[in-house]
C-alpha positions as CSV (number, residue, x, y, z in Angstrom):
1,X,0.0,0.0,0.0
2,X,3.0,2.3,0.3
3,X,3.1,2.4,-3.5
4,X,-0.4,4.0,-3.5
5,X,0.9,7.0,-1.6
6,X,3.3,7.8,-4.5
7,X,0.6,7.2,-7.0
8,X,-1.8,9.5,-5.1
9,X,0.8,12.3,-5.1
10,X,1.0,12.0,-8.9
11,X,-2.8,12.4,-9.3
12,X,-2.4,16.2,-9.3
13,X,-0.8,16.0,-12.8
14,X,-3.2,13.5,-14.3
15,X,-5.1,15.1,-17.2
16,X,-8.9,15.3,-16.8
17,X,-10.8,12.5,-18.3
18,X,-12.5,13.7,-21.5
19,X,-15.2,11.0,-21.2
20,X,-16.6,12.6,-18.1
21,X,-17.3,15.9,-19.8
22,X,-16.9,17.8,-16.5
23,X,-19.6,15.7,-14.8
24,X,-20.7,17.2,-11.5
25,X,-20.3,15.3,-8.3
26,X,-21.0,16.0,-4.6
27,X,-18.9,14.4,-1.8
28,X,-20.6,14.6,1.6
29,X,-18.8,14.6,4.9
30,X,-18.8,11.3,6.8
31,X,-22.0,10.7,8.7
32,X,-21.9,8.8,12.0
33,X,-23.9,7.7,14.9
34,X,-22.4,7.7,18.4
35,X,-23.9,6.1,21.5
36,X,-22.9,8.0,24.7
37,X,-23.4,6.2,27.9
38,X,-23.9,8.4,30.9
39,X,-24.2,7.6,34.6
40,X,-27.1,9.2,36.5
41,X,-28.2,9.4,40.2
42,X,-31.5,10.7,41.5
43,X,-32.7,11.0,45.1
44,X,-35.7,13.0,46.3
45,X,-38.1,13.1,49.3
46,X,-41.3,15.0,49.7
47,X,-44.1,15.3,52.3
48,X,-47.5,16.8,52.1
49,X,-50.3,17.2,54.8
50,X,-53.7,18.8,54.8
51,X,-56.4,19.4,57.4
52,X,-60.1,19.9,56.5
53,X,-62.7,21.1,59.0
54,X,-66.5,21.6,58.7
55,X,-69.0,22.8,61.3
56,X,-72.7,23.5,61.4
57,X,-74.7,25.5,64.0
58,X,-78.4,25.8,64.4
59,X,-80.4,27.8,66.9
60,X,-84.1,28.4,67.5
61,X,-86.4,30.1,70.2
62,X,-87.0,33.6,71.5
63,X,-85.7,36.0,74.1
64,X,-88.4,38.3,75.4
65,X,-87.8,41.0,78.0
66,X,-90.3,43.7,79.1
67,X,-90.0,46.6,81.5
68,X,-93.0,48.8,82.4
69,X,-92.7,51.8,84.7
70,X,-95.1,54.7,85.6
71,X,-94.8,57.6,87.9
72,X,-97.1,60.5,89.0
73,X,-96.0,63.6,90.7
74,X,-98.3,66.3,92.2
75,X,-97.4,69.2,94.2
76,X,-97.5,72.9,94.7
77,X,-94.5,75.2,94.5
78,X,-94.1,78.4,96.2
79,X,-91.3,80.9,96.1
80,X,-89.5,79.8,99.1
81,X,-90.5,76.1,99.5
82,X,-91.8,73.1,97.6
83,X,-94.0,70.2,98.4
84,X,-93.8,67.0,96.3
85,X,-96.1,64.0,96.4
86,X,-95.5,61.2,94.0
87,X,-96.5,57.6,93.2
88,X,-94.0,55.4,91.2
89,X,-94.7,51.8,89.9
90,X,-92.0,49.4,88.3
91,X,-92.9,46.1,86.8
92,X,-90.2,43.8,85.1
93,X,-90.7,40.7,83.2
94,X,-88.2,38.4,81.3
95,X,-89.2,35.2,79.4
96,X,-86.4,33.0,77.8
97,X,-86.9,30.0,75.5
98,X,-83.7,28.9,73.6
99,X,-82.6,25.6,71.8
100,X,-79.2,25.3,70.1
101,X,-77.6,22.4,68.1
102,X,-73.9,22.3,66.9
103,X,-71.9,19.7,64.9
104,X,-68.2,19.8,63.9
105,X,-66.2,17.4,61.6
106,X,-62.3,17.3,61.3
107,X,-60.3,15.3,58.7
108,X,-56.5,15.2,58.3
109,X,-54.4,13.7,55.5
110,X,-50.6,13.1,55.4
111,X,-48.5,11.8,52.5
112,X,-44.7,11.2,52.2
113,X,-42.6,9.9,49.2
114,X,-39.0,8.9,48.9
115,X,-37.3,8.0,45.6
116,X,-33.8,6.8,45.0
117,X,-32.5,5.5,41.6
118,X,-29.3,5.3,39.6
119,X,-27.9,3.6,36.6
120,X,-26.6,4.2,33.0
121,X,-28.4,6.2,30.4
122,X,-27.6,5.8,26.7
123,X,-27.8,8.9,24.5
124,X,-27.5,8.7,20.7
125,X,-25.8,11.4,18.7
126,X,-26.1,11.9,15.0
127,X,-23.6,14.2,13.2
128,X,-20.9,14.5,10.5
129,X,-17.2,14.0,10.8
130,X,-15.7,17.0,9.0
131,X,-12.2,17.4,7.7
132,X,-11.8,13.8,6.4
133,X,-13.1,14.1,2.9
134,X,-10.9,16.9,1.6
135,X,-8.4,14.5,0.0
136,X,-11.2,12.5,-1.6
137,X,-12.6,15.6,-3.2
138,X,-9.2,16.6,-4.5
139,X,-8.9,13.1,-6.0
140,X,-12.1,13.5,-8.0
141,X,-11.2,17.0,-9.2
142,X,-7.9,15.6,-10.5
143,X,-9.9,12.8,-12.2
144,X,-11.9,15.4,-14.3
145,X,-15.0,15.9,-12.2
146,X,-16.5,19.2,-11.2
147,X,-17.1,19.4,-7.5
148,X,-20.4,20.6,-6.1
149,X,-20.2,22.0,-2.5
150,X,-22.6,20.2,-0.1
151,X,-24.4,21.6,2.9
152,X,-23.8,20.1,6.4
153,X,-26.4,17.7,7.7
154,X,-27.8,18.8,11.1
155,X,-29.6,16.4,13.4
156,X,-32.9,17.4,14.9
157,X,-34.2,16.7,18.4
158,X,-35.4,13.1,18.6
159,X,-33.4,12.2,15.5
160,X,-33.5,8.6,14.3
161,X,-31.6,6.6,11.7
162,X,-33.4,8.6,9.1
163,X,-30.4,10.8,9.4
164,X,-28.6,8.4,7.0
165,X,-31.4,8.6,4.4
166,X,-29.4,10.1,1.6
167,X,-32.1,9.3,-1.0
168,X,-34.5,11.7,0.7
169,X,-31.9,14.4,0.7
170,X,-31.4,13.9,-3.0
171,X,-35.1,14.2,-3.7
172,X,-35.2,17.4,-1.6
173,X,-32.5,18.9,-3.9
174,X,-29.9,19.3,-1.1
175,X,-27.1,18.5,-3.6
176,X,-28.0,21.1,-6.2
177,X,-27.5,20.1,-9.8
178,X,-24.9,17.4,-9.1
179,X,-25.1,14.2,-11.2
180,X,-23.5,12.0,-8.6
181,X,-23.3,11.9,-4.8
182,X,-20.5,10.1,-3.0
183,X,-22.0,9.4,0.4
184,X,-19.9,7.9,3.3
185,X,-20.8,6.7,6.7
186,X,-18.5,5.8,9.6
187,X,-19.1,2.1,10.4
188,X,-16.4,1.9,13.1
189,X,-13.7,4.0,14.6
190,X,-11.1,3.4,17.3
191,X,-7.9,5.0,18.7
192,X,-5.0,2.8,19.7
193,X,-2.3,3.9,22.1
194,X,0.8,1.8,22.9
195,X,3.9,2.6,24.9
196,X,6.7,0.0,24.9
197,X,10.2,0.0,26.3
198,X,13.0,-0.3,23.8
199,X,15.4,-3.1,24.6
200,X,18.8,-2.2,25.9
201,X,17.8,1.4,26.3
202,X,15.9,3.6,28.8
203,X,13.7,5.0,26.0
204,X,10.2,4.2,25.1
205,X,8.4,3.9,21.8
206,X,5.0,5.7,21.8
207,X,2.6,4.6,19.1
208,X,-0.8,6.3,18.5
209,X,-3.0,5.1,15.7
210,X,-6.5,6.0,14.4
211,X,-8.4,3.3,12.5
212,X,-11.6,4.0,10.7
213,X,-13.9,1.8,8.7
214,X,-16.1,3.7,6.2
215,X,-19.0,2.5,4.0
216,X,-19.4,4.4,0.7
217,X,-22.2,4.6,-1.8
218,X,-21.9,6.4,-5.2
219,X,-25.4,7.3,-6.3
220,X,-26.7,8.5,-9.6
221,X,-28.9,11.5,-8.8
222,X,-31.3,11.0,-11.8
223,X,-31.9,7.2,-11.5
224,X,-31.0,6.9,-7.7
225,X,-29.0,3.9,-8.8
226,X,-25.8,2.9,-6.9
227,X,-23.0,3.2,-9.4
228,X,-20.5,1.9,-6.9
229,X,-20.5,0.6,-3.3
230,X,-17.5,-0.3,-1.2
231,X,-16.0,-0.3,2.3
232,X,-12.6,1.0,3.0
233,X,-10.3,1.2,6.1
234,X,-8.3,4.4,6.7
235,X,-5.5,4.7,9.2
236,X,-3.5,7.6,10.7
237,X,-0.7,7.5,13.2
238,X,1.8,9.5,15.1
239,X,4.8,7.7,16.6
240,X,7.8,9.0,18.6
241,X,10.6,7.8,20.9
242,X,10.9,9.6,24.2
243,X,12.7,9.2,27.5
244,X,11.2,8.1,30.8
245,X,11.3,11.7,32.1
246,X,9.1,13.0,29.3
247,X,5.8,11.6,27.8
248,X,5.0,12.6,24.3
249,X,1.6,14.0,23.5
250,X,0.3,12.9,20.1
251,X,-0.8,15.4,17.5
252,X,-4.4,14.8,16.6
253,X,-4.0,17.2,13.6
254,X,-1.2,15.0,12.2
255,X,-3.1,11.8,12.8
256,X,-6.3,13.2,11.1
257,X,-4.2,14.4,8.1
258,X,-2.6,11.1,7.8
259,X,-5.9,9.3,8.0
260,X,-7.4,11.6,5.4
261,X,-4.7,10.7,2.9
262,X,-5.0,7.0,3.6
263,X,-8.7,7.3,3.0
264,X,-8.3,8.9,-0.4
265,X,-5.8,6.2,-1.4
266,X,-8.3,3.5,-0.5
267,X,-11.2,5.3,-2.3
268,X,-9.0,5.7,-5.4
269,X,-8.5,1.9,-5.6
270,X,-12.2,1.1,-5.2
271,X,-13.4,3.6,-7.8
272,X,-10.9,2.4,-10.3
273,X,-11.7,-1.2,-9.6
274,X,-15.4,-0.5,-10.1
275,X,-14.6,1.5,-13.3
276,X,-15.9,4.8,-12.2
277,X,-12.7,6.7,-12.8
278,X,-9.9,6.0,-15.3
279,X,-7.0,4.0,-14.0
280,X,-3.8,6.1,-13.4
281,X,-0.5,4.8,-14.8
282,X,1.4,2.7,-12.4
283,X,-1.5,1.9,-10.1
284,X,-1.6,-1.8,-9.0
285,X,-4.9,-3.0,-7.7
286,X,-5.0,-5.3,-4.7
287,X,-6.4,-8.2,-6.8
288,X,-3.5,-7.8,-9.2
289,X,-0.7,-8.0,-6.6
290,X,1.7,-11.0,-7.1
291,X,4.5,-12.2,-4.9
292,X,7.8,-10.6,-5.6
293,X,9.5,-13.9,-5.7
294,X,8.3,-17.2,-7.0
295,X,10.1,-20.5,-6.7
296,X,10.4,-22.6,-9.9
297,X,9.1,-26.1,-9.5
298,X,12.5,-27.6,-10.6
299,X,14.3,-25.6,-7.9
300,X,12.3,-27.1,-5.0
301,X,14.0,-29.6,-2.8
302,X,12.3,-32.1,-0.7
303,X,14.0,-33.2,2.5
304,X,13.1,-36.5,4.1
């Protein structure tokens, strides 16, 4: 596969393919689905109480009080003296008749709740991995295609696997007037890190590697037919020797750049193998690879 890197660098000087007639193609960013597992803990307590009261009061009867008084005064008055003669009468009467009824009702209610739960919650994310398809776009431009810029796909709340429905996007006209759409999805991705001591030294070899498996479909916009379909594996790495006193931090920019070039090389082989683009001079397909050395039958020796 090292030979492919040299071939890919020479693609920039390949003449455009006249058979294509500047056909328009759109290359999407790599769509992916990621499951995020999150730990959750919830504990709560609550209490509620209420008191209801009702009363009734009924009274009947009468309260009758009378008071009669009379007085008579007679007399004669002179200039220097007075004579008074009077007769006063006072009569009081009180009559009470009363009946009362009362009734009271009380009701109380108390409630208490306690909840405690914990566990793992799985959240699904849908998005696009940007920055990995630049070399693939450059490859197709060098092969004679006219590149159509694509819009990023944005997931919605409650998004499902319909996020990967590229046919619906084509029907909605999201890829403009392109004739082909190269659509890729990330099937798997992992990062490997290894640190090993070098024999007979105090140094260590640090190895960091990104490995991605990507599934591609090349779709004809008019017929919605898949002109090509394949799966490729791209790798990017960053390695360095360091001493026990220092630990090297890998460069993710370098790893992603290396993986992007590796991806373009793999896509080139698949598109040539499925006759979508013309084969560059010097490119050897994997199914054409032969051993560099072959023993002749007459040179074989059998030891008993």
